[in-house]
C-alpha positions in Angstrom: 94.8 -46.2 27.5 94.2 -47.3 31.3 94.0 -43.4 32.1 91.3 -42.8 29.4 89.5 -46.0 30.8 89.3 -44.9 34.1 88.5 -41.5 33.1 85.3 -42.8 31.1 84.8 -45.2 34.2 84.6 -42.3 36.6 82.1 -40.3 34.1 79.9 -43.1 34.1 79.4 -43.7 37.7 78.9 -40.0 38.2 76.2 -40.2 35.5 74.7 -42.9 37.5 74.7 -41.0 40.8 73.1 -38.1 39.0 70.5 -39.9 37.7 69.8 -41.9 40.8 69.7 -38.7 42.4 67.3 -37.2 40.1 64.7 -39.9 40.0 64.8 -40.7 43.8 61.9 -38.8 45.6 62.7 -36.9 48.3 62.3 -38.3 52.2 58.5 -37.7 52.9 57.5 -37.5 49.0 57.9 -41.0 48.3 54.5 -42.9 47.1 52.8 -44.5 50.2 53.5 -47.9 50.5 50.7 -50.1 51.1 50.0 -51.2 54.4 49.2 -54.6 55.9 46.0 -56.4 56.5 43.8 -55.4 59.7 44.6 -57.5 62.5 42.3 -60.8 62.5 41.1 -59.8 66.1 39.9 -56.3 65.3 36.6 -55.6 66.3 34.1 -52.3 66.7 32.5 -51.1 69.7 28.4 -51.4 70.0 28.5 -47.5 70.2 30.3 -47.3 66.9 28.0 -50.0 65.1 25.0 -47.9 66.4 26.5 -44.6 64.9 27.6 -46.3 61.4 23.4 -47.2 61.6 22.2 -43.9 62.4 24.3 -42.3 59.3 22.5 -44.6 57.0 19.0 -43.9 58.1 20.0 -40.2 58.0 21.0 -41.0 54.2 18.0 -43.1 53.6 15.8 -40.2 54.3 17.1 -38.4 51.1 17.2 -41.4 49.3 20.9 -41.9 49.2 22.4 -45.5 49.2 23.9 -46.8 52.2 27.4 -46.4 52.9 29.0 -49.9 53.6 31.1 -50.5 56.3 34.7 -50.8 56.1 37.0 -52.9 58.1 40.0 -50.9 57.0 38.4 -47.6 57.5 37.2 -48.7 61.2 40.8 -49.6 62.0 42.1 -46.4 60.8 39.6 -44.3 62.6 40.3 -46.2 66.2 44.1 -45.8 65.7 43.4 -42.3 65.0 40.8 -41.5 67.8 43.3 -43.3 70.1 46.3 -41.2 68.8 44.5 -38.0 69.5 43.2 -38.9 72.9 46.4 -40.2 74.3 49.0 -38.4 72.3 47.1 -35.0 71.0 48.9 -34.2 68.0 47.1 -31.4 67.2 49.6 -29.0 68.6 50.3 -25.6 67.1 49.5 -25.2 63.3 48.5 -28.9 63.8 45.0 -29.8 63.5 42.8 -32.9 64.4 43.7 -34.6 61.4 47.5 -34.8 62.2 49.1 -37.7 63.4 52.0 -38.1 66.3 55.5 -39.8 66.2 54.6 -42.1 68.9 53.2 -45.0 66.4 54.0 -47.4 63.7 52.9 -44.7 60.9 54.3 -41.7 59.4 54.1 -38.6 61.6 51.9 -35.8 59.8 50.7 -32.3 60.8 47.8 -31.4 58.9 47.6 -29.0 56.8 51.4 -28.1 57.1 52.6 -31.3 55.6 50.2 -31.9 52.9 51.1 -31.6 49.7 50.5 -33.2 46.1 52.5 -36.1 46.6 52.3 -36.9 50.3 48.6 -36.7 52.0 47.3 -37.3 55.3 44.4 -38.7 53.1 46.6 -41.8 52.4 46.7 -43.0 55.6 44.4 -45.9 55.1 46.7 -46.8 52.5 49.8 -46.8 54.5 47.9 -48.6 57.5 46.1 -51.1 55.7 45.2 -52.8 52.2 42.7 -50.2 51.4 43.5 -49.0 48.2 42.2 -45.7 47.8 42.1 -42.1 49.4 39.5 -41.5 52.3 38.5 -38.2 53.8 37.9 -37.8 57.7 35.9 -35.9 60.1 36.5 -35.5 63.7 34.7 -34.5 66.7 35.9 -33.5 70.0 33.5 -32.8 73.5 34.6 -32.2 77.0 32.5 -35.2 78.0 32.2 -38.8 77.3 30.7 -39.2 73.7 27.2 -40.6 72.8 26.1 -41.7 69.2 23.1 -39.2 69.2 25.2 -36.1 70.5 27.7 -36.9 67.7 25.3 -37.2 64.9 23.4 -34.1 66.2 26.3 -32.1 65.6 27.2 -33.8 62.2 23.8 -33.0 60.9 23.8 -29.5 62.2 27.0 -28.5 60.9 27.2 -27.6 57.2 30.9 -28.9 57.0 30.1 -32.5 58.3 26.5 -32.8 56.8 28.2 -32.2 53.6 29.9 -35.2 54.2 26.7 -37.3 55.4 24.8 -36.2 52.4 27.5 -35.7 49.4 26.6 -32.2 49.5 28.6 -29.0 48.8 32.4 -30.1 48.2 31.0 -33.7 48.1 28.2 -33.3 45.6 28.3 -36.1 42.7 30.9 -38.0 44.8 29.8 -41.7 45.9 31.2 -43.1 49.1 32.0 -46.7 48.6 33.1 -47.2 52.4 33.1 -45.8 56.0 34.9 -46.5 59.0 33.7 -45.1 62.3 35.5 -44.9 65.3 34.4 -43.7 69.1 37.4 -43.2 71.8 36.4 -41.3 74.9 35.8 -37.8 73.6 36.7 -37.9 70.3 34.8 -39.5 67.5 36.3 -40.0 63.8 34.7 -41.1 60.6 36.5 -42.0 57.4 35.0 -41.7 54.2 36.6 -43.7 51.4 36.5 -43.7 47.6 36.9 -47.3 46.9 35.4 -50.5 48.2 37.5 -52.4 51.1 38.9 -55.9 50.1 39.1 -56.7 53.6 36.7 -59.3 55.5 33.5 -58.9 57.9 33.4 -56.4 60.4 32.9 -57.9 63.8 31.3 -56.5 66.7 33.0 -56.9 70.0 31.2 -59.1 72.4 29.0 -60.5 69.9 28.7 -62.6 67.0 27.6 -60.1 64.9 29.2 -59.5 61.7 29.2 -56.8 59.0 29.9 -58.1 55.2 32.6 -56.6 53.7 32.5 -53.2 51.8 32.8 -55.1 48.5 29.8 -57.4 49.3 27.4 -54.3 50.2 28.8 -51.0 48.6 26.1 -49.5 46.1 26.8 -46.6 44.2 24.3 -44.4 42.1 24.8 -44.5 38.8 25.6 -41.0 37.2 22.0 -40.3 36.2 21.2 -40.5 39.6 22.7 -37.8 41.5 22.4 -37.6 45.5 19.2 -35.5 46.5 20.6 -32.0 47.5 18.5 -31.7 51.3 18.4 -28.0 50.9 15.9 -28.4 47.9 13.7 -30.9 49.8 10.7 -29.7 51.8 11.7 -31.7 54.8 15.6 -30.7 55.1 17.8 -31.2 58.2 18.2 -28.9 61.1 21.2 -26.8 59.5 21.3 -24.7 62.6 24.9 -23.3 63.5 26.3 -25.4 66.5 28.8 -23.7 68.7 30.3 -27.0 69.3 32.7 -27.5 66.4 35.9 -29.5 66.1 39.0 -28.2 64.3 38.1 -30.4 61.0 35.7 -27.8 60.5 37.3 -24.7 62.4 40.9 -25.5 61.3 40.4 -25.9 57.4 38.4 -22.4 57.6 40.8 -21.1 60.6 44.4 -22.1 62.0 43.2 -21.3 65.4 42.9 -24.0 67.5 40.1 -25.8 69.2 39.9 -24.9 73.1 40.8 -27.9 75.0 39.2 -28.4 78.7 40.4 -25.7 81.6 41.7 -27.3 84.8 39.7 -24.8 86.4 35.9 -22.9 85.2 35.9 -19.4 85.3 34.1 -17.3 87.8 31.0 -15.8 86.6 27.9 -13.9 88.0 25.1 -15.4 89.4 23.3 -15.8 86.1 26.2 -17.9 84.9 25.9 -21.8 85.1 29.5 -23.5 84.9 29.1 -27.0 86.5 26.1 -29.1 86.0 25.4 -32.9 86.2 26.3 -34.9 83.1 22.8 -35.6 82.1 21.5 -31.8 82.3 20.0 -30.6 79.2 19.5 -27.1 77.8 17.6 -24.9 75.2 20.2 -22.9 73.4 19.2 -19.7 71.6 22.4 -17.9 71.0 26.0 -18.6 71.0 29.7 -16.6 70.5 28.2 -13.5 72.3 30.8 -11.5 74.4 30.4 -11.7 78.1 28.7 -8.5 78.8 26.1 -9.0 75.6 25.5 -12.3 76.8 24.3 -11.0 80.0 22.3 -8.2 78.9 20.5 -10.9 76.7 20.0 -13.0 79.7 18.3 -10.3 81.7 16.0 -9.3 78.4 14.9 -12.8 78.2 14.1 -13.4 82.0 11.9 -10.0 81.6 10.0 -11.4 78.7 8.8 -15.0 78.7 12.0 -16.9 79.8 12.5 -16.8 83.4 14.7 -19.8 83.6 17.4 -17.7 81.1 20.8 -18.4 81.6 24.4 -17.6 80.5 26.3 -20.8 80.3 30.3 -20.5 80.1 32.4 -23.6 79.7 36.0 -24.4 78.2 36.1 -21.3 76.7 32.5 -21.4 74.9 29.4 -19.4 75.9 26.0 -19.6 75.1 22.8 -18.3 76.4 20.0 -21.1 77.5 16.1 -20.3 77.9 15.3 -23.5 79.5 17.4 -26.1 82.0 18.7 -27.7 83.3 16.2 -30.4 82.6 15.8 -33.9 81.2 16.0 -34.4 77.5 12.6 -35.2 76.9 11.2 -31.8 78.9 14.0 -29.7 76.8 12.8 -31.4 73.7 9.5 -30.5 74.1 10.5 -26.9 75.2 12.6 -26.7 72.5 9.5 -27.1 70.0 8.1 -24.0 71.4 11.1 -22.0 71.5 12.2 -22.7 67.9 8.8 -20.4 66.7 11.0 -17.6 67.9 14.5 -18.6 67.9 14.6 -20.7 64.6 18.3 -21.4 65.5 17.9 -23.1 68.8 19.3 -26.0 69.8 19.8 -28.9 72.6 23.0 -28.8 74.7 23.8 -31.8 76.9 25.9 -30.9 79.9 
């Protein structure tokens, strides 16, 4: 009898072990554990506040409701911008949505680690008390970022613009929260599906407080869908800017965004490789081969653009018809140039 009891005990223990193994998710596939509240001393910088306001002003042009500023998503954006700048997790097949292994978060290589159960879009839930998924756009440039230049690129790139105006993939989706961070050469914006349970967002060094998302979030009723800017007479500039970050590039192409080179390439006299930070150019063509670009420059000079130049920097090629100049002069010249080159855009060097 004792032997029989021991046999049944072993069978029972074996079944318990089997059931535990079957129902215990594999490491990395477990559901995201809700994070902690944002630190009470967290604040956003004035340029980030300016960019937030500019995004909502842009949405207002298309009768879209403002997106509430989220303390949680600003915190996540701030952490990620610093991780990208300091640790560069975007290596190999990992793009700008990736997270390094040098912080108090789960490392993530996007899109390699993305699964149905384990998503990079759950980072807000992992790092804060934010209750839902949020989606990110990232922008990198080889100079110190300014709100105006960031929004200019976000508006002129269809991939980014779809987030800002709920078009394309995000048609019919209503953002209930947004978080923005700018850190040196990186800008991150997170768009959330739910309101934020956290408190007010404070602007660093001031007494300005932005009310919590749950107090200011506005959503359209299903009968009031966002206006598609492509159907309006006054539509945003949808020119193809060459200045893309890997949120656009790597979601469509696994190739990695080029980083600043240590030494600029030597180019012919018609090439400009190093100008002051405040120089502005009117760009008419990008992504041409070197020979084709120089040939175009010569043709433009023989016509009506004696200042035509071929610019090459950080692996990017551009043809300019005007500059270097100040922004006001370049903007005035671009209005004239756009009559012929509708895809003309301004570049700040």
